[in-house]
C-alpha positions, 0 to 999 in steps of 0.5 A: 500499500505504502509503494502504491500511495508513494506512486500515486504522490509522484504521478500527481506531483509529475502533473502538478508541476510539469515534471517527472522527478526521481526521488520525492522528498516530504516529511510527513512520509509521503514521499519516498523518503522523509529525509533529503539525505535519505535520497542523497544517499540513494542516487547512484554514484558518479551518475552522468545524467540528471537526478531530480530530487522534488522537496516538498514544504516543511523545515528540515533540520538536517546537516547535509552532505552530496558527496563528490559521487554524487553527480548532476544532483538537482534540488527542486523545492515546492515553494521557495519561502516554504521549502527550508533546509536549516542547521544551527552549528557554529564556529565556535562549537565544541565537537565531542573531542573538545574541539571547535568545529571552526567555520567549515565545520560550522556548515548546515550543507556540504556540496562537493558533488559536481553538476549540482543544482538548487531552485525553489529552496532555503538554505539557512543556518538558524545559530544566530548572531554567533560568529561564523555560521555557514549555511552552505559550502560549495566545493562542486564544479558547475553548481547552479542555484536559482531563486533561492535564499540564504539566510544567515549572519556571519559568513552565511555563504562559503564558495569555497573551491578553488575550482570551482564554478558558481551560478547564482540567479534570482536569489536572495543572500542575507547576512552580517559580516563576510556574507559571500567569501571564499575562493570560487569563481561566483556569478550573481545574477539578478540576486538582492543581496541583504547586509543586516544590522551588526554587519560591516563587510559584505564580500571577503574573497580569496581569490588565487593568483592564478585565476581569472575570476572571483566574485562577479555581481550582475544586474544585483540589489543591494539592500539592507537595515544595516545604519546608512554608510556603514557596510564596505562592498568588500575586503581581501581575505587573501592578497589577490581578492577580486570582486566586481559589481555591475549595473548594480543598485546599491541603497545607502548603508553602503560606505562611499569609499566602497572598500577596506584592505582589511589593514594590509596596505600591500592588498592595495596592490594585488586585489582587483575591486571595480564597479561599473554603472553603480546607481543608487544613493550608496553608489557614491560617484567619485568617492571610492577609495583610489586603489579600486577600479571604475570600469569602461564600457568596453571591458564588460566583453571580459564579464560575459557568462561565456569569458568567466565560465569558459566551456560551461554555460550554466544557462543551458541546463536552466533553459532545459529544465524550463523546457521539461 
């Protein structure tokens, strides 16, 4: 009987949402699995085809790991505001051996698998303002988040992998300090970046010297409830940090000088911090630190998805999913 009900639910889901799913996760037991980790574990290792996991509305308190062997996995939430993956670890929490778990250890979701995609899901670190507390850490290559939310305070989103390429489209990301940080090449397009009270820096890139790109924000909105002129666009976690804002609207919480050197004057010679056509009260035309850059229109050809991601086109997968 349970198998019949599960099959019926899969048929109804496909009819309602216009797609077929390989697995359905539902906390009430009406799907194939009650937990997301069970669904991940059921994915065959190194699968070349996409595995689509539909996650029904609910609050899933799980510390998730998508191993490197689980490739081309896609999470599809029922509703971005009601499908919530949450955990409450933080860097100074003590493990069973009396050691702090650290910033990386605080992550609620570790993404190691290549080709991971998430749509319509909220990822949350619910520990509160207790220092570094990561919602998602991403190491896998060719990772996409579309219409997702990332909630937390310090160190919310961790694009960690040095060879990882990531694309965030129509997402909401909030935090206080360094809440987008790491080594990866990541593009944020049409996203809202929300600075919460008590914060001071949006980004803390640690781009490798050999990397062509770090973080690129395109057509984003920088909003927040932080005080006026209290938040920097970024500071260099490592000396070759790269962060670029293109056609972004910046509210009044952004500091006129824009960028901070993290008390490392030598980093001013190696970082690449740049803007093009910033607008809004936080754009502060002519007031940025002298070691940052204002791009010319001709420079924009360097910041297309084709140039940044090379042989990977994330929109191809997104368009294929819409068509299917």
